[in-house]
C-alpha positions in Angstrom: -13.5 16.6 7.0 -16.5 14.2 8.1 -15.1 11.5 10.5 -14.8 7.9 9.6 -17.7 5.6 11.3 -18.8 2.5 11.0 -22.7 1.5 10.2 -23.4 1.6 14.0 -22.0 5.0 14.6 -19.0 3.7 16.6 -15.4 4.8 15.5 -14.3 2.7 12.4 -12.3 -0.2 13.4 -8.5 -0.4 12.0 -6.9 -3.8 12.1 -3.1 -2.8 12.1 -0.8 -6.0 10.7 3.0 -5.6 9.8 4.8 -7.6 7.6 8.5 -7.5 9.2 10.4 -8.6 5.6 12.6 -7.0 3.0 13.6 -10.4 1.2 11.7 -9.6 -1.6 14.0 -6.6 -2.6 17.5 -5.1 -3.0 17.6 -3.4 0.5 16.4 -5.5 3.3 15.9 -2.5 5.6 12.3 -2.3 4.8 11.8 -5.0 7.3 12.3 -2.5 9.9 9.2 -0.3 9.0 7.0 -2.2 11.0 8.9 -1.7 14.2 9.7 1.6 13.8 6.0 2.6 13.2 5.0 0.7 16.3 7.5 2.4 18.1 6.5 5.9 17.0 3.0 5.1 18.0 1.0 4.6 14.8 -2.0 2.9 16.5 -2.1 5.5 19.0 -1.9 8.4 16.7 -4.8 6.9 15.0 -6.9 6.5 18.2 -6.0 10.3 18.5 -7.7 11.0 15.2 -10.9 9.1 16.5 -10.2 5.8 14.9 -10.5 2.5 16.9 -7.1 1.3 15.8 -5.2 -1.9 17.2 -2.0 -3.9 16.2 -3.2 -7.4 15.2 -1.0 -9.8 13.6 2.6 -9.2 12.5 4.3 -11.7 10.0 8.1 -12.2 9.3 10.5 -14.2 7.3 12.6 -16.3 9.0 16.6 -15.7 9.0 17.0 -18.9 6.6 14.7 -17.9 4.3 17.1 -15.1 3.1 18.5 -17.3 0.5 15.3 -18.4 -1.4 13.2 -15.0 -1.4 10.1 -16.8 -3.5 10.0 -19.6 -1.0 9.7 -17.1 1.8 7.2 -15.2 0.3 5.2 -18.3 -1.2 4.9 -19.2 2.5 4.2 -15.9 4.1 1.9 -14.3 1.5 -0.9 -16.9 2.5 -0.7 -16.6 6.0 -1.0 -12.6 5.8 -3.5 -13.0 3.4 -5.7 -15.0 5.5 -5.2 -12.8 8.3 -6.2 -9.5 6.2 -9.4 -11.6 4.8 -10.2 -12.2 8.5 -9.9 -8.5 9.4 -12.0 -7.4 6.3 -14.5 -9.9 7.1 -14.9 -9.0 10.4 -15.8 -5.6 9.7 -12.5 -3.7 10.3 -10.4 -2.1 7.5 -6.9 -3.5 7.0 -3.9 -1.1 7.4 -0.7 -3.3 6.2 2.6 -2.2 7.0 5.1 -3.4 4.9 8.0 -4.7 4.2 9.2 -4.4 0.6 6.2 -4.3 -1.9 6.1 -7.9 -2.5 3.8 -7.7 0.6 1.0 -6.6 -1.9 0.6 -10.2 -3.0 -0.9 -11.4 0.2 -2.5 -8.0 1.1 -4.6 -7.8 -1.8 -5.4 -11.3 -2.2 -6.7 -11.2 1.2 -8.7 -8.2 0.6 -10.1 -9.6 -2.5 -11.0 -12.9 -0.2 -12.9 -10.8 1.6 -14.6 -8.5 -0.6 -15.4 -11.1 -3.5 -19.2 -11.8 -2.3 -19.7 -8.1 -3.1 -18.1 -8.1 -6.5 -14.8 -7.3 -8.1 -12.1 -5.3 -6.3 -10.6 -1.7 -7.4 -6.9 -0.7 -6.4 -5.0 2.5 -6.8 -1.3 1.9 -6.6 0.8 4.4 -5.9 4.4 4.1 -6.9 7.8 5.4 -8.5 7.8 1.7 -10.2 5.1 -0.5 -12.1 5.9 -3.6 -10.2 4.4 -5.5 -12.9 7.6 -7.9 -14.2 7.0 -11.8 -14.6 9.9 -14.1 -13.9 10.5 -14.1 -17.6 10.8 -10.4 -18.0 12.6 -9.1 -15.0 16.0 -7.8 -15.0 17.2 -8.6 -11.4 14.5 -11.6 -10.3 13.3 -9.6 -7.3 9.7 -10.3 -6.2 9.5 -6.5 -5.2 9.0 -5.8 -8.9 6.3 -8.4 -9.5 3.5 -8.0 -7.2 0.9 -6.1 -9.6 1.6 -8.4 -12.3 0.9 -11.2 -10.2 -2.4 -9.9 -8.5 -3.3 -9.6 -12.3 -2.8 -13.3 -13.1 0.8 -13.1 -14.6 3.7 -14.4 -13.2 4.8 -17.3 -10.8 1.8 -19.6 -10.0 2.8 -19.3 -6.3 1.8 -15.8 -6.1 -1.0 -15.9 -8.9 -2.8 -18.3 -6.7 -2.1 -16.9 -3.5 -5.0 -18.0 -1.3 -7.2 -18.1 -4.0 -7.0 -19.7 -7.7 -6.1 -17.0 -10.3 -6.3 -13.2 -10.8 -7.2 -11.3 -7.8 -7.8 -8.0 -9.7 -9.2 -6.9 -13.2 -7.1 -4.5 -15.2 -10.1 -2.0 -15.7 -10.3 -1.6 -11.8 -6.7 -0.7 -11.5 -5.0 2.6 -11.5 -1.1 3.0 -11.3 -0.2 7.0 -10.2 3.4 8.3 -10.0 5.4 6.0 -12.0 8.4 7.4 -13.4 11.1 4.5 -13.0 10.2 1.0 -14.8 11.6 -0.7 -17.5 9.7 -1.4 -21.2 8.7 -5.1 -20.6 6.5 -4.3 -17.4 4.7 -1.4 -19.2 3.9 -3.1 -22.2 2.4 -6.0 -20.0 0.1 -3.2 -18.3 -0.8 -1.5 -21.8 -1.7 -4.9 -23.2 -4.0 -5.6 -20.3 -5.3 -2.2 -20.7 -4.3 -1.0 -17.0 -4.5 2.9 -16.8 -0.8 4.2 -15.8 -0.7 7.7 -15.0 2.7 8.6 -15.0 4.4 11.4 -12.5 4.8 13.5 -15.5 1.2 13.5 -16.3 0.7 14.5 -12.8 3.0 17.4 -13.5 1.5 18.4 -16.6 -2.5 18.1 -15.5 -2.3 18.8 -11.8 -2.4 16.1 -9.0 -6.3 17.1 -8.2 -7.5 15.9 -12.2 -4.8 12.9 -11.8 -6.9 11.7 -9.0 -9.9 12.2 -10.2 -9.2 10.1 -13.0 -8.1 7.5 -10.6 -10.8 7.2 -8.5 -13.2 6.8 -11.7 -11.5 3.9 -12.5 -10.9 2.1 -8.9 -14.3 3.6 -7.9 -16.1 1.7 -10.7 -15.4 -2.0 -8.7 -18.5 -3.0 -7.1 -16.5 -4.6 -4.3 -14.8 -1.3 -3.3 -11.4 -0.3 -3.6 -8.0 -0.2 -1.9 -5.0 1.9 -1.6 -1.5 0.6 -1.9 1.3 3.0 -1.3 5.2 2.6 -1.8 6.6 5.4 -0.1 9.3 5.9 -3.1 6.2 7.3 -4.8 7.2 10.6 -2.7 9.6 12.7 -4.2 12.9 11.8 -2.1 13.0 15.5 -0.8 10.0 14.4 1.3 10.6 10.6 1.9 14.5 9.8 1.9 13.9 6.8 3.9 13.2 4.4 1.0 15.4 1.8 -0.8 14.8 2.8 -4.4 14.4 6.5 -4.2 13.5 8.2 -7.9 13.9 12.0 -8.4 10.8 13.8 -9.7 8.2 12.3 -7.4 4.7 13.5 -5.9 5.1 16.0 -3.1 3.7 14.7 0.4 2.1 18.4 0.9 0.1 17.8 -1.8 -0.9 14.1 -2.1 -1.6 13.4 1.4 -4.1 16.2 2.1 -5.5 15.1 -1.1 -6.3 11.7 0.1 -8.0 13.1 3.2 -11.1 13.1 1.2 -11.3 9.1 1.5 -11.9 9.2 5.3 -15.7 9.4 4.8 -15.9 6.6 1.8 -17.2 3.6 2.8 -16.5 1.5 -0.1 -12.5 1.8 1.1 -11.3 -1.6 2.0 -7.9 -1.4 2.7 -4.8 0.5 2.9 -1.1 -0.6 2.4 2.0 1.3 3.3 5.2 -0.2 1.6 8.9 0.4 1.4 9.4 2.6 4.1 13.2 2.1 5.3 14.0 3.5 8.6 18.0 3.0 8.2 17.9 5.4 5.2 15.5 8.1 6.6 16.7 11.6 7.4 15.3 13.4 10.7 12.3 11.4 10.6 10.8 12.8 7.3 9.7 9.7 5.9 8.0 8.2 9.0 6.4 11.7 9.8 4.9 11.0 5.9 3.8 7.4 6.6 2.0 8.2 9.6 0.3 11.4 7.7 -0.5 9.2 4.8 -2.3 6.8 7.3 -4.2 9.4 9.3 -5.3 11.0 6.3 -6.6 7.9 4.1 -8.6 6.3 7.1 -10.1 9.4 8.4 -8.5 10.4 11.7 -9.7 14.0 12.4 -7.2 16.4 12.0 -6.7 19.5 14.2 -6.4 18.7 17.6 -3.8 19.7 20.2 -3.2 16.4 21.0 -2.5 15.5 17.6 -0.3 18.3 16.4 2.0 17.6 19.6 2.4 14.0 18.3 3.1 15.1 14.8 5.7 17.3 16.1 7.4 15.0 18.2 8.0 12.8 14.8 9.4 15.3 13.2 
């Protein structure tokens, strides 16, 4: 695999940003992901693969904000977006570690702001769920079920207008991969908008390679480049038990993570987000191991060195 390098030949810079928050979901345990991945040496493991990775800002909700998640995320999301935008505009690839998946509102609003001069942004949304409710259609009122709809311009104006007014994504540049647990209302919104949904059943029928080829044909058409957001519950619970809302029949880590390694040399990659890792629900570090492997694969960390193998063994 070709190692990811910046235009001047130096290792690609990765700015790791954290969101220590679980207020948008049902289980607040996802707020522990940042500390878990930091303690596991995420940045060092990326550097061991030849990337220039450093931790940047870590954002957190306040204890008193737990009673009003909408207000909490309305405050936090633009702060995250500004930091993501600054990282991208400065030539780094932002790697955002959530947090529940409501962090996507800030992440991709920031990437959109940084890439807007180049053109529209594409986004591959890898998730067991569609996250495309609005406050009017949500069965629970939980924000982690709404971020994709908000990024497409539908829902609470506090989220739709994060950092800049209006939609951050165009439907023709968005693809959802691996979905298998969702409500009719959110699927109806995506179908009406024309967002391509490649569900877990379709992946099983056609094969992961064909599904990814279709997905990247969609997001890769965006002139401003594309990003990838991964909810760890996209993986089958056998591989990633450490999530708040596991759903059986998911993508297998042994297939998806290596398949994404081809992105390591793609200069159109504008950002990566890993959400919903819940350390309190993990078993034997399986989810942690795959979260680190995912980051290394997508961002282009060189595989195979003894140092890297030893590090991954310690996680396992």
